[in-house]
Every structure is written in C-alpha cells, then in structure tokens.
C-alpha positions, 0 to 999 in steps of 0.5 A: 573647583580644580579649574578655579585654583588661585594664582600663585602667592609670591613673597610680598605679592597679594594673594588673588582671592575673594575678600570681604569686609564687615557688612560688605559683599565679597570682592574678587581682585584680579592681579597681574601675575607678572608684577602682582599689581591690581588689575581690578575688583569684581563682585563675587556673584551668588545665587541671587545675582545668578537668578536675576541674570538668568531671568533677564537672559530668558527674556532677551532670548525670546527677542533673539530667537524670534529673529531670523538668521540674517537678522542675527548675522547682522547683529553678530557682525556688528558685535565683531566690528566692535570687538575688532575696533577694541583689539588693542585694549583687549590684547592689553587686558589679556596680556595683563591678566594672563601674563602671556606676551602681547603677540600671543594675546594678539593671535588669540584675539584675532582667531576669536574674531575670525571664529565669530565672523565664521559662525555668524555667516555660516549659521543659516547654512548649517542650522537652516531648514532643509528638505529630506528625501522620502523613504520607501514606506513614506513616499507620500510624505515630505519632510524637512529638518531645521534647528531651533535654539535651546534657550539659555546657555551657560559658558564656563571659560578657562584663564589660559585662552580667556577669549578664544576658548569661550568665544568658540561656545559663546559665538556658536550659541548666540548664532544658534539663537540662544542667550548666554550667561558667561562665567569667566575664570576668576583669574581673568574676570576683566576679559570676560566683563570686557566682552559682555560690555561690548555687547551691552554697548551694542544692545543695551536693552537686550542682555543676550550676552552677560558676564557673571564674575566670581569664584568656584561658588559662582560657577556652582550656582550657575550649574544649578540654575537650570540652564538649557546647556552648560559649556565647560573648558578646563582641567579634567578634575574641574570637568568631573566637578562640573559634571557632578553639579550638572547631574543634580539638575539633569542639565546637558553639558558639553566638555572640553578638557585640557591636556596637551598632546603628542608629536610623531616625527617620521624619518622623512620629516623636515627636522628644523620645522618639526623641532621649532614646532615641538618647542613652540607647542611645549613652551608657548604661554609657559606650557600652560596651553590647553592644547599643544605638545607634551611628548615627541616620539622620534624615529630612531634614525633621526633622533640625534639630529632632532634632539640637537635642533630642539635644544638649540630652539629651547636655548633661544627662549627667555621667560620674563615680563618685558616685550622681548620675553618668549613667554610669561610666568606660571600663574596657578598656585602649585604649578611650580611644585608640580613641574618640579615633581614631574621633572624630578620623577623623570630624572629619578626613573632614568631620564636625562636633561638635554636642556635645563634642569631642576634649577630652571624652576625659579618662581615665578618663571620656569626656563625651558626644560627638555628631557629625553629617555624618559620612561612612559610610566614617569609623571612627566608623561602620565601627568597633566602638562603644566609647564614649559617642559618637553619630553623627546623619546626615540622609537624604533618604528612608527608602530611603537610611536602609535602604541605609545600615543594610544596608551594615554588615558584619553584621546589627545591631539597628535601632530604628525611631521612627515613629507609623505602627507598622502600616507597620513590618513591611513596612519591617523586611522590607527591613532586613538585621537580625534584630531591629527595635525600634519606638519603643524602643532595643535596649539590653536587647532583645538577649541570648544566642543567641536573644532574651529570652523566646524559645523558641530560647534553650531549644532551643539547649541541647537535642537533639531526640529523635523516637520513631516507633511502627508501629501496624500492618503497613506497606502500602507502605514498609519491605518487600522485597515488590515485588508488582504489588499493592503497586506499584499501591497505592503509585502510587495513593497518590502520585497521590491525594496530588499530584493527578496 
C-alpha cells in the first residue's frame, strides 16, 4: 500500500523490510531513520493471527459494551494515567522510530493524552440516551435516541504522528464501547505495540485494545477480517487501496487523507507571527506532517516584507539527529527524489528560490527550501507535500487567494492571518475547505475522522438506537380505520400544522 512504503535505504544502512529465514516466520525490523540502528523486531502477522485477534476482540467487546459510560470512563482514565506516567518512554520511542525531535514527539504525546481524557469524559453526554420532541402526527408518542457500539473497529495508523492520529480513532471507538484492533505503520510498530501493552497491563484478560504488527499484507488482511468499521489515516493513494479492500466485504470506512493545506496572509496581518507560523507549518517534522502549510498566498502590498521574514525564519533552522536540531531526516524511500523533482519543476517553470536550492537536498536530510513566483501548475503546488519546502506566492487581492486555494483537487486546511478576526467567518464561507484556522497553523488542528475534541469523532464509532413508545391510542396513524371522522381529523391536523 502507498502508506506502507519502506523507509529510505542509505549507503551502509539496512533496508527496513520484512525478512524471513528458512522455516522461520517473517519478521519486521524497525530502524532509527537517523542512524540506521535497529529499534526492534516484530512479527509480520498474517490472516491466521488476524483471525485470532478479531475473535478475542469480539469476546472482549461483549464485556466492554455491557459496561455503562461511567464504568468505561473509569477504565479509560486509568489507561490515560498509565500512558501519562510512561510519557518519557513513549516520547523516546516516537523520536527513535520517526526521527522527529523530542520536543515534537512530546507535543504529540501530550495532545494524544488530552484527547483520550476528553473522549472518556464526554462520551456519556454525546452518546447517552436523550429524549426527542414529539412530532405533530405523533404527539401521543414519546421517543429517545441513544448510541450503541458498532462492535470491533480496525484502526490503520500512519507513521508521522504514530500516537496522536491513531489515538483520535482508538480513544473514540473505545469510549463508544467498541473493541479495537490497531495496525500501526510498519515504520513505527514499537509505538503501536507500546500503546496496546499499556492497556494489557491494565486489563490483561480483556483485550479491548490489541496491536497487530506487519506490512501491507497485514493491513490487507485486517481489511478483509469483516470488522464493523475501519479507520484509516494516510496518503490519498493508500486511501484508494484501503477503500477497494473494504469494498470487498462492504466494511464501513472512515478516511483521513494526508496533504498539507494553504495559508492566506491579508494586508493587516502581523507579519512576523504569520511568517513564523508558515515556516513551522511547512518545515515541522521535515515537512512530513499530515497537516500544515504547503503554499502561502500573500497580499501584494505586504509580500516583500513577508518574504524577507520567511527567509530569516528558514535561515535559523537546521536539520539533524542531535537535540538542538530543528527537525529530523526524511524517512520514506523516494521522498528525497520527489522533493528534488518538485523543486526542479518549480524552477524550470519560472519559480525562483528565496532560500535554499537543489543543493539543499542531501540524503538523509533536506535543509529548508523557500520558493516564490511558482506557477500554480507546478508540481510544487499540485503534488503531495513531502518535504521541508514552502511556496510563497503574491496575490493581487483576497478574491484571487480564494480562487487559488479552491483550485485544489480536494478540500485542505486553510490558515488565515488577519487582525480583523470578525471578518473571517464570512471570508471562510467562500473557501472550499472543512477547516479554517485563524492566526495559527493547522498542524495539530486536523486529526482523525472528526476533529480534536469534536463530537463527530465519537459518533463515527457508534450507531443510533431510537426507542419510540406509544402512550395512548393513535388518533390518526397506525390503523386500518378509515372512517370519515378519522379522515376529517387528519385533514384538520394537517391544515392547522401548515396553515392551509
């Protein structure tokens, strides 16, 4: 699968791929992308292991679903405390398997713990049973709506945010009463296993959360396991493959496709703040974020000073493996080639470099690259953002900025920088997007099938159950009695209701 592409193969560095020996099962080896050192070996689980995992999940789900919301909340908060106590260990593991700086890893883990806390506390108010007002033709009935678990949910996680992004789905699914089978990226199997192990220590006999490790064949087997829902986060190409697999068994699917968004800088924006946000959104995690900033559209009157500020911010960054580094290496094989291709295409089409150049691309690190005057048809704008590259283009007015943002193939996050925040809602309504951040990058604003701390995330993993009770004899509906009196009554109610 596209999301399952293997890490880069450096000279003298082992290729991180599944391996096997005579008579031995396949083994997946995780490597530190900064050094090539082995992090750990993990099983490549096949259909047999997946079948056993799903079977045990269905048994555990019965225990878990029978519990009320308060009971599940206590368990989830206990799990949150176990994770929080192990934060240092988890941060080290995230940093080791992804190559991202410890600070970035710490932010990710912190946000994941906060999200787990939120869904645990909010599940009852969002999914608990509530009454519904009676309709005109059903005023003799009382009804209520509550939400029930789906059953067993499969979660396919990405490598770039291996805790935060999958936790959005895992926590919500568990809070709704489901069991979860989690398949982490083959680049971060240690992180996924660590999360599942913390639950196992808490409830060793109730595998409500399990991790299954392996490569793309394991992900495919999970999709074919006839689960009640699959949650996938990753590349658009991977999303197409997962969709095709789930279609074979009519398994419901919720997708979060990667791809960084745009920024719009209006004439009244605080330029230093906007420039810092643009560079962070483009360069964090070496530009390998699932959300962030791909291209900035700047009002013409502030374009020159903004561009200078961006170049100054980029000049301060340094990739590397040490603690002082701003970001780490490229991880997926082929990313350096793709970044080189996009930058070369932008320059060939008339774009110019403001900071950095093709020489900035040196395996395994890419130094910051800032481009401007890049045509909208360039691969640097139309292609997937895969490295620490930022495009800054001027626009004559905000109408042109909106037109360029809306030309994207699919809606992506948009950051708007302006001091006139009251004008943003009207402005945002014209954008073809489902997320607008104001005076902030969307790097941590987009995660999972809904949004961080969004009720939709919980409802994605539950089914509504309506209970309707008839309190006394139905005067109009629900009978074969078509006497003139009943028909007159029905017409009278209709006329009163619609004033005809």
